[in-house]
N, C-alpha and C positions, 0 to 999 in steps of 0.2 A: 928370906924370902918373905914374897907378899903374901899375906894373910888372905883368905875369901874377903873378908869383910872390906879391907883398904881396895883390892882390886874391883870390887863393885861400885865404888864411891869415885875410884877413876874412870869409869866407865860413865858415869852419870855427868862428870863435866865435862865439855866440849875443849878438846884438844887444839888447841891453837899453835900451829909451828913457829919459830924462832923465824924463819924465812917469810911466814904469812905477816906477821906483825911487821918486820921491817919493809916489806913491800907495802903492807898499809899505811908507814910512816913516808915511805917515799912520796906516797899519790897526795899526803896532806902537805909536803913540803913544794910540792910541783903546783900543788891550788894556792900554795901561800906565795910563789915563784909570779903565777900569773898575777895575783892580787897586785902584788908588787908594781908591775908592768900598768895598772889601771892610773886612769887621772884620777884626782882627788874628786872632782864632780862625780865621777861615774862610781868610786868606792863609796860615797856619801850615801847613794842609791841604793847599796847591799843592807843586807841586815848584820852587820859585825858591830862589835863592842868596841867600845874606847879603847879597851887596851889593845885589843888585835888593830884598831885603826892607827895607834900609836904606834905599833911593834911594824909597821906596814911602813908608815911615813919616816923613821929611822932607818929601814933597808932601803928605801928609794936614797938616802943621803951617801948609805956606803956602796962605792962603786963596785970595788973587786975584792978579792983574797979572803982569809979565812974569817974575818971579822964576816962579811956580810952571809959568808955562808953558814955560820953559826946562827946569826939572826932570821935567817931563814928557816932554820931549824927551829929556832924559837916560835915563828909564826905558825909552824906546822904543830906545835906541841899546843899553843894557844886553841889553834882552829880546832885541836883535837876535843879540848874542853867545852867548844861551842859546840854547836850541830852542823856538823860538815854538809850533810846532805841540802840543809836549807842555802847553805851558802855558795853549794857549787849548782844549786837549780837555779839560784837567783842569778848568779855569775853566766847560766847557760842561756837565759831568758835574756839577758841584756846582749850576748853575744849575737842572739837570733836577732833581738831590733836591729843592733848596727850594722849585720846582712842585709835585712829589708830596707834600710836606711840607704844603703850604698848601693843595693840592686837600683833603688828609686834616682838616685843621682845621674845614673849613666843616660837613660831615654831622656831626661831632662836635658843634659849637656848638649846631647846629640839633636833635640827640637832648637834648642836655643843658636847652635851653631848653624842649623837650616835658617830658622828666621832673622838671622843677621848675615844671611849668605855668605858665611865663611868658609874658606875651602874646606874640602874634608882630607882624610887623609890620602888619598891620591891625590892631590891639588887641583881636585874638579870642581869646580863653583857650583853651589848646590842652587835650587830653583828658586826663584823670586816669587813662586805661589805658594811658598810653603804655609804663610799665614791664612790664606784662605782652606788650606788642605786640614792646617790644625783647628779653625773652628768648624770646619766639618766634622772631624773627627771629635772634637770635645766641644758643644753646642754650645754648653753652660757657661764656656769661659768670655772675659770682658772684653770683646775685640777692640775697643776703643784703647783700652788700659794697655793692652798688648802693644799695640801701635805704635802708642806712646812712647813705650819703655823702646821699643824696638830703633823707633828713630833717635829718641836721644843717646841710646847705645852705640847707634853708627855714628851720631856726633860726635859724641865722646872719642870714638877713635880716631876719627877723620881729621879730629884735632891736635891729637897725638896726646891725651891728658891722661895722667898716670891714673888716675879716678875711674872706677870699675862699677860706679853707684849704680847705672841704669843697666848694666849687664847683669849685677848680682840681682837687681832688681826683680829681671824678668826671669834671670834663673829661676828664682823663689817663687815667683806666679807662676811657671810652666811645671813646677816640681809639683807643689798645690794642685795643680790642675790633675796632673799624671798621679796623684795619690789618693783624691777625693773621687776620681774617675773606679778604682778598683775597689 
């Protein structure tokens, strides 16, 4: 029988069930799984210890099977000894930046297609006054530079060149203009 003194000690301690502990460990392992999917460049931007980065790099080399599963468990254990909330927050911020970057690519690609008079998804040729419209919407843009990139990109395409140098330059310029507007 439990004495009154021992019973009160048990009330003071916060009871955590075995299920809750396992759930927390699985969450850390899933965080580790997300980290394994990141490129080395993106990993370097996160607040990770050298030991954790080495464990992640090893897990990347292990493709399938129990060894990879055990390595992911090990990564979860290492994360537990570090600051998992800080890692999770930094990963979340990184994902937000990636989403914003992706959202800026779609309008830039659409504008490049319009500026180059490339057929849209329906097969219709877009308007030839796209440059004037773009300059009207974004007056700070350099009309001469855009015109030059458009000319050279069209020339590359007509010559059948495998290089997309000027199309990429046009895309980067349009993307920068769109990002700086907002």
